[in-house]
C-alpha positions as CSV (number, residue, x, y, z in Angstrom):
1,X,13.1,-25.0,-20.4
2,X,14.3,-23.6,-17.1
3,X,13.7,-20.7,-14.7
4,X,16.8,-18.8,-15.8
5,X,15.4,-18.6,-19.3
6,X,12.1,-17.3,-18.0
7,X,13.8,-14.8,-15.7
8,X,15.9,-13.6,-18.7
9,X,12.7,-12.8,-20.6
10,X,11.0,-11.1,-17.7
11,X,13.9,-8.9,-16.7
12,X,14.6,-8.0,-20.4
13,X,11.0,-6.7,-20.7
14,X,11.2,-4.9,-17.3
15,X,14.5,-3.2,-18.4
16,X,12.9,-1.8,-21.6
17,X,14.5,-4.5,-23.8
18,X,18.0,-3.4,-22.8
19,X,20.0,-6.6,-22.5
20,X,22.9,-5.0,-20.7
21,X,20.6,-3.6,-17.9
22,X,18.9,-7.0,-17.7
23,X,22.3,-8.7,-17.3
24,X,23.1,-6.4,-14.4
25,X,19.8,-7.3,-12.6
26,X,20.3,-11.0,-13.3
27,X,24.0,-10.9,-12.3
28,X,24.9,-12.5,-15.7
29,X,26.7,-11.5,-18.9
30,X,24.8,-9.8,-21.7
31,X,25.7,-12.7,-24.0
32,X,24.5,-15.2,-21.4
33,X,21.1,-13.4,-21.2
34,X,20.8,-13.3,-25.0
35,X,21.6,-17.0,-25.2
36,X,19.0,-17.9,-22.6
37,X,16.4,-16.0,-24.6
38,X,17.4,-17.7,-27.9
39,X,17.4,-21.2,-26.3
40,X,13.9,-20.6,-25.0
41,X,12.7,-19.3,-28.4
42,X,14.3,-22.3,-30.1
43,X,12.6,-24.7,-27.6
44,X,9.2,-23.0,-28.1
45,X,9.6,-22.7,-31.8
46,X,8.6,-19.0,-31.8
47,X,10.2,-15.6,-31.6
48,X,9.4,-13.8,-28.3
49,X,11.1,-10.5,-29.2
50,X,11.2,-8.2,-32.2
51,X,14.8,-7.4,-33.3
52,X,16.7,-4.7,-35.2
53,X,20.1,-6.1,-35.8
54,X,21.4,-7.3,-32.5
55,X,19.0,-5.0,-30.5
56,X,15.7,-6.1,-29.0
57,X,13.0,-3.6,-29.8
58,X,9.8,-5.1,-28.3
59,X,7.7,-8.2,-27.9
60,X,6.2,-10.1,-30.8
61,X,2.5,-11.0,-30.7
62,X,3.4,-14.5,-29.3
63,X,5.8,-12.9,-26.8
64,X,3.1,-10.5,-25.6
65,X,0.7,-13.4,-25.1
66,X,3.2,-15.6,-23.3
67,X,4.7,-12.9,-20.9
68,X,1.8,-13.1,-18.4
69,X,2.2,-16.9,-18.2
70,X,6.0,-16.5,-17.7
71,X,5.4,-14.1,-14.9
72,X,2.8,-16.4,-13.3
73,X,5.2,-19.4,-13.4
74,X,7.9,-17.3,-11.7
75,X,5.5,-16.0,-9.1
76,X,4.3,-19.6,-8.4
77,X,7.9,-20.8,-8.0
78,X,8.5,-18.1,-5.4
79,X,5.3,-19.1,-3.6
80,X,6.5,-22.7,-3.6
81,X,9.9,-21.8,-2.1
82,X,8.2,-19.7,0.5
83,X,5.7,-22.5,1.4
84,X,8.7,-24.9,1.9
85,X,10.4,-22.4,4.1
86,X,7.2,-21.9,6.0
87,X,7.2,-25.6,7.1
88,X,10.8,-25.4,8.1
89,X,10.3,-22.3,10.3
90,X,6.7,-21.9,11.1
91,X,7.4,-19.4,13.9
92,X,10.5,-17.8,12.6
93,X,11.1,-15.4,9.7
94,X,10.4,-11.9,8.6
95,X,7.1,-9.9,8.4
96,X,7.2,-6.7,6.4
97,X,4.4,-4.3,6.8
98,X,3.9,-1.0,4.9
99,X,1.5,1.6,6.4
100,X,0.8,5.3,6.3
101,X,2.0,7.4,9.2
102,X,-1.3,7.6,10.9
103,X,-1.8,3.8,10.7
104,X,1.7,3.1,11.9
105,X,1.6,5.6,14.7
106,X,-2.0,5.0,16.1
107,X,-3.6,1.9,14.7
108,X,-0.8,-0.7,14.5
109,X,0.9,-0.6,18.0
110,X,-1.7,-2.8,19.7
111,X,-1.6,-5.4,16.9
112,X,2.2,-5.4,16.8
113,X,2.4,-5.8,20.6
114,X,0.1,-8.8,20.5
115,X,1.9,-10.3,17.5
116,X,5.3,-10.0,19.2
117,X,4.0,-11.9,22.3
118,X,2.8,-14.7,20.1
119,X,5.8,-14.8,17.7
120,X,8.9,-13.6,19.4
121,X,11.1,-15.3,16.7
122,X,9.6,-13.3,13.8
123,X,11.4,-10.1,12.9
124,X,9.2,-7.1,12.0
125,X,10.1,-4.5,9.3
126,X,7.8,-1.5,9.3
127,X,7.8,0.7,6.2
128,X,6.0,4.0,5.9
129,X,4.7,5.7,2.8
130,X,1.8,7.1,0.9
131,X,-1.0,4.8,-0.3
132,X,0.5,4.9,-3.8
133,X,4.0,3.9,-2.4
134,X,2.5,1.2,-0.3
135,X,0.7,-0.3,-3.3
136,X,4.0,-0.3,-5.3
137,X,5.9,-2.0,-2.4
138,X,3.3,-4.8,-2.4
139,X,3.5,-5.2,-6.2
140,X,7.3,-5.3,-6.0
141,X,7.2,-8.0,-3.3
142,X,9.0,-5.7,-0.8
143,X,6.3,-6.1,1.9
144,X,3.8,-8.8,2.9
145,X,0.9,-6.5,4.1
146,X,-0.1,-3.0,3.2
147,X,-2.4,-0.8,5.4
148,X,-3.8,2.5,4.4
149,X,-6.8,4.6,3.6
150,X,-7.6,5.0,-0.1
151,X,-5.3,2.5,-1.6
152,X,-5.2,2.8,-5.4
153,X,-7.9,0.8,-7.1
154,X,-6.2,0.2,-10.4
155,X,-4.0,-2.7,-9.4
156,X,-5.9,-6.0,-10.0
157,X,-2.8,-7.9,-8.6
158,X,-3.7,-6.7,-5.1
159,X,-6.4,-8.0,-2.9
160,X,-7.7,-5.5,-0.4
161,X,-10.5,-5.4,2.1
162,X,-11.9,-2.7,4.3
163,X,-11.4,-3.7,7.9
164,X,-11.9,-0.5,10.0
165,X,-14.0,2.6,9.8
166,X,-13.0,6.1,11.0
167,X,-14.0,9.7,10.7
168,X,-12.2,13.1,10.8
169,X,-12.0,15.4,13.8
170,X,-11.4,19.2,13.8
171,X,-8.8,20.1,16.4
172,X,-8.1,23.6,17.7
173,X,-6.3,25.1,20.8
174,X,-8.4,25.4,23.9
175,X,-10.3,28.7,23.8
176,X,-10.4,28.9,20.0
177,X,-13.6,30.7,18.8
178,X,-14.6,27.8,16.5
179,X,-15.1,25.6,19.5
180,X,-18.1,27.7,20.6
181,X,-19.7,28.0,17.2
182,X,-21.9,24.9,17.5
183,X,-23.0,23.2,15.4
184,X,-19.9,22.8,13.3
185,X,-20.6,23.5,9.6
186,X,-18.4,23.5,6.5
187,X,-19.0,27.2,6.0
188,X,-17.8,28.1,9.6
189,X,-14.7,25.9,9.0
190,X,-13.9,27.7,5.7
191,X,-13.5,31.0,7.6
192,X,-10.4,29.8,9.3
193,X,-6.9,28.9,8.1
194,X,-6.7,25.1,7.9
195,X,-3.9,22.5,8.5
196,X,-4.5,19.0,7.2
197,X,-3.0,16.0,5.4
198,X,-1.2,16.2,2.1
199,X,-3.0,15.2,-1.0
200,X,-3.5,11.4,-1.3
201,X,-3.3,10.8,2.5
202,X,-5.7,9.8,5.2
203,X,-9.0,10.7,3.6
204,X,-7.8,14.0,2.1
205,X,-10.0,13.5,-1.0
206,X,-13.1,13.5,1.2
207,X,-12.1,16.8,2.7
208,X,-11.5,18.3,-0.7
209,X,-14.8,16.9,-2.0
210,X,-16.8,18.3,0.9
211,X,-15.6,21.9,0.3
212,X,-16.1,21.5,-3.5
213,X,-19.7,20.4,-3.0
214,X,-20.4,23.6,-1.1
215,X,-18.4,25.6,-3.7
216,X,-15.9,26.8,-1.1
217,X,-12.2,27.2,-1.4
218,X,-10.5,26.3,2.0
219,X,-7.5,28.3,3.1
220,X,-5.1,25.3,3.6
221,X,-2.1,27.1,5.0
222,X,-0.1,23.9,5.7
223,X,-0.4,20.3,4.4
224,X,1.6,17.6,6.2
225,X,2.3,13.9,6.0
226,X,1.3,13.0,9.5
227,X,-1.1,14.0,12.3
228,X,1.7,14.8,14.8
229,X,3.0,17.5,12.6
230,X,-0.5,18.9,12.1
231,X,-1.2,19.0,15.8
232,X,2.1,20.7,16.5
233,X,1.3,23.6,14.3
234,X,-2.3,23.8,15.5
235,X,-0.9,24.2,19.1
236,X,1.2,27.1,17.8
237,X,-1.9,28.8,16.5
238,X,-1.0,28.5,12.8
239,X,-4.5,27.2,11.9
240,X,-7.3,24.8,12.7
241,X,-6.5,21.1,12.1
242,X,-8.4,18.3,10.4
243,X,-7.1,14.9,11.4
244,X,-8.2,11.3,11.7
245,X,-10.1,10.5,14.9
246,X,-7.6,7.8,15.8
247,X,-4.9,10.5,15.9
248,X,-6.4,12.4,18.8
249,X,-6.3,11.5,22.4
250,X,-7.8,13.9,25.0
251,X,-5.2,13.0,27.6
252,X,-2.1,13.1,25.4
253,X,-3.3,16.1,23.4
254,X,-4.4,18.1,26.5
255,X,-3.7,21.5,24.9
256,X,-6.1,20.7,22.1
257,X,-9.9,20.3,21.8
258,X,-11.7,18.3,19.2
259,X,-15.0,18.5,17.4
260,X,-16.6,15.6,15.5
261,X,-16.5,16.2,11.8
262,X,-17.9,12.9,10.4
263,X,-21.1,14.7,9.3
264,X,-18.9,17.0,7.2
265,X,-16.5,14.6,5.6
266,X,-18.2,11.2,5.9
267,X,-16.9,7.8,6.9
268,X,-13.5,6.5,5.8
269,X,-12.3,2.9,5.6
270,X,-8.9,1.5,6.5
271,X,-7.9,-1.1,3.9
272,X,-5.6,-4.0,4.4
273,X,-4.0,-5.5,1.3
274,X,-1.8,-8.3,0.1
275,X,-0.5,-9.4,-3.2
276,X,-3.2,-11.5,-4.9
277,X,-2.2,-15.2,-5.3
278,X,0.8,-14.8,-3.0
279,X,1.6,-17.4,-0.3
280,X,0.8,-16.1,3.2
281,X,2.7,-17.7,6.0
282,X,0.8,-18.7,9.1
283,X,2.2,-15.9,11.2
284,X,1.1,-13.4,8.5
285,X,-2.5,-14.6,8.9
286,X,-2.0,-14.2,12.7
287,X,-0.9,-10.6,12.3
288,X,-3.9,-9.9,10.1
289,X,-6.2,-11.4,12.7
290,X,-4.6,-9.3,15.4
291,X,-5.1,-6.1,13.4
292,X,-8.7,-6.8,12.5
293,X,-10.0,-9.5,14.8
294,X,-12.8,-11.7,13.5
295,X,-13.1,-10.3,10.0
296,X,-10.0,-9.8,8.0
297,X,-8.1,-13.1,8.1
298,X,-10.6,-15.3,6.2
299,X,-11.6,-12.5,3.8
300,X,-8.0,-11.6,2.9
301,X,-7.1,-15.2,2.5
302,X,-10.0,-15.8,0.2
303,X,-9.4,-12.6,-1.8
304,X,-5.6,-13.3,-2.1
305,X,-6.2,-16.8,-3.5
306,X,-8.6,-15.6,-6.2
307,X,-7.4,-14.8,-9.7
308,X,-7.2,-11.1,-10.6
309,X,-10.4,-9.7,-12.1
310,X,-10.6,-9.4,-15.9
311,X,-9.8,-5.7,-16.6
312,X,-11.5,-5.9,-19.9
313,X,-14.8,-7.1,-18.5
């Protein structure tokens, strides 16, 4: 039994049982992939795949049972390789981070700056995306750390902890009538055209839920991926903005005024996630500690080392 046989099984399943596609991924011939699978089946004494002539059509019952074990062995081999490399270059390497725009633009800079001072030999790759895209990048092994609000909860392979709290602000141009209508209520806000985040981003679900609770239909005239775009159009008078509090700075955004909106939309939590069971190099722990001092490092290390929860239980 060897890793190439295991990889052949895994990639064949991932490619929908298409041997030619699996061969391309593995940079091997189709006959070679087929031979690797047959050799493994012969060694195990069971058939892993259902067949129709020369075509593979699915997994047998034993194959379905063994696939998670095969994936775990391959993941562990990757962790072993990474652990060895970690000892060879403890302060050199690559750190890949995926974050939403708001986190990348406003929450990450201080942590990145501190990290760069401590680990000048580590290259940083910063990816941006939606929470769903960030989760997928973690699952695919493209990034080491994911940071977002409202990461999908249906991925037991990911270990996530809440490490920061934040609320929404309502922003409007100086002199806007809403600024004088204290106290701010959801009904008053609903009278104005609104600009806020696209669905699935930065606490948008809490905004939608708040209006729904009051049986109100907000007039969202523009939805954007990031707060800078939202504030630009608020300054132009297109509408009133709803943004994360970390995205507003009174000095930088001097043409805008802000109203606290936590009482309308509740408290939100920034989540930091890694792939569960993955090997975290020392400098990855250091970055986690820089982003959420005193709380995230031990919690994420403990969570990442745990086995995925039983989805059936």
